[in-house]
KOLMAR-449584 format. One record per residue (C-alpha): x, y, z. Coordinates in steps of 0.05 Angstrom, whole numbers, plus 5000, padded with zeros to 4 digits. Example, Ala and Ser with C-alpha at 12.3 -4.5 7.8 and 13.67 -1.06 7.14 Angstrom:
# residues 2
px / py / pz
5246 / 4910 / 5156 .
5273 / 4979 / 5143 .
//
This chain:
# residues 109
px / py / pz
1728 / 1322 / 1117 .
1738 / 1387 / 1086 .
1669 / 1388 / 1056 .
1640 / 1351 / 1114 .
1666 / 1414 / 1161 .
1639 / 1466 / 1114 .
1710 / 1495 / 1103 .
1693 / 1525 / 1037 .
1679 / 1498 / 0965 .
1714 / 1435 / 0944 .
1740 / 1449 / 0869 .
1766 / 1401 / 0822 .
1738 / 1338 / 0796 .
1708 / 1279 / 0831 .
1759 / 1233 / 0867 .
1765 / 1165 / 0838 .
1734 / 1130 / 0895 .
1785 / 1076 / 0916 .
1800 / 1086 / 0991 .
1792 / 1017 / 1022 .
1856 / 1009 / 1056 .
1897 / 0945 / 1056 .
1945 / 0911 / 1110 .
1999 / 0862 / 1093 .
1995 / 0804 / 1137 .
2064 / 0779 / 1130 .
2104 / 0743 / 1077 .
2086 / 0674 / 1051 .
2134 / 0615 / 1048 .
2146 / 0623 / 0980 .
2165 / 0699 / 0986 .
2097 / 0729 / 0963 .
2050 / 0764 / 1010 .
1976 / 0773 / 1023 .
1942 / 0843 / 1027 .
1873 / 0845 / 1057 .
1824 / 0903 / 1047 .
1806 / 0919 / 1115 .
1780 / 0990 / 1130 .
1743 / 1047 / 1094 .
1709 / 1111 / 1110 .
1644 / 1122 / 1145 .
1597 / 1184 / 1148 .
1579 / 1216 / 1216 .
1511 / 1185 / 1209 .
1541 / 1117 / 1202 .
1537 / 1100 / 1127 .
1600 / 1075 / 1085 .
1619 / 1132 / 1044 .
1671 / 1146 / 0983 .
1687 / 1077 / 0962 .
1666 / 1063 / 0891 .
1641 / 1130 / 0877 .
1692 / 1188 / 0906 .
1675 / 1256 / 0930 .
1634 / 1301 / 0884 .
1666 / 1374 / 0883 .
1622 / 1432 / 0893 .
1652 / 1470 / 0833 .
1675 / 1423 / 0778 .
1741 / 1446 / 0741 .
1784 / 1400 / 0699 .
1857 / 1403 / 0699 .
1865 / 1395 / 0620 .
1934 / 1372 / 0600 .
1941 / 1436 / 0550 .
1933 / 1480 / 0610 .
1982 / 1441 / 0655 .
2034 / 1437 / 0598 .
2026 / 1515 / 0595 .
2045 / 1520 / 0664 .
1973 / 1535 / 0686 .
1933 / 1501 / 0742 .
1858 / 1519 / 0728 .
1838 / 1482 / 0790 .
1878 / 1525 / 0836 .
1865 / 1585 / 0795 .
1793 / 1577 / 0808 .
1807 / 1564 / 0877 .
1841 / 1632 / 0885 .
1782 / 1668 / 0848 .
1733 / 1632 / 0899 .
1773 / 1657 / 0959 .
1775 / 1728 / 0931 .
1704 / 1731 / 0919 .
1690 / 1705 / 0989 .
1734 / 1758 / 1018 .
1697 / 1808 / 0981 .
1631 / 1782 / 0998 .
1646 / 1770 / 1075 .
1707 / 1816 / 1095 .
1733 / 1800 / 1165 .
1774 / 1843 / 1208 .
1835 / 1817 / 1251 .
1823 / 1819 / 1325 .
1854 / 1882 / 1358 .
1914 / 1867 / 1396 .
1905 / 1871 / 1471 .
1948 / 1904 / 1523 .
2013 / 1870 / 1543 .
1998 / 1826 / 1604 .
2025 / 1849 / 1672 .
2064 / 1793 / 1704 .
2098 / 1828 / 1762 .
2070 / 1811 / 1829 .
2023 / 1864 / 1857 .
2072 / 1887 / 1906 .
2127 / 1905 / 1850 .
2077 / 1946 / 1808 .
//
């Protein structure tokens, strides 16, 4: 949904693609249970999505074990780099603060 809404680039690795949800239909007489795959994700145009493939990132970045062991997070670092680049390229200003509201009745002003 982040990617669909265009909130920014999706950074990392493709997700694993296992998103079909299961539900428990109660216990069996022998103490076991049955879980049934019942629901998945559909796109806004009515196609089943994600299951079996995952979501492709816009920018692929590996979180390799050596970096993680060293206390780094290459995906987060690239995300911060992208945010700083976007701020530089498209600076935004905060809106000016409006005047305080006047809540007194007109007769008391």
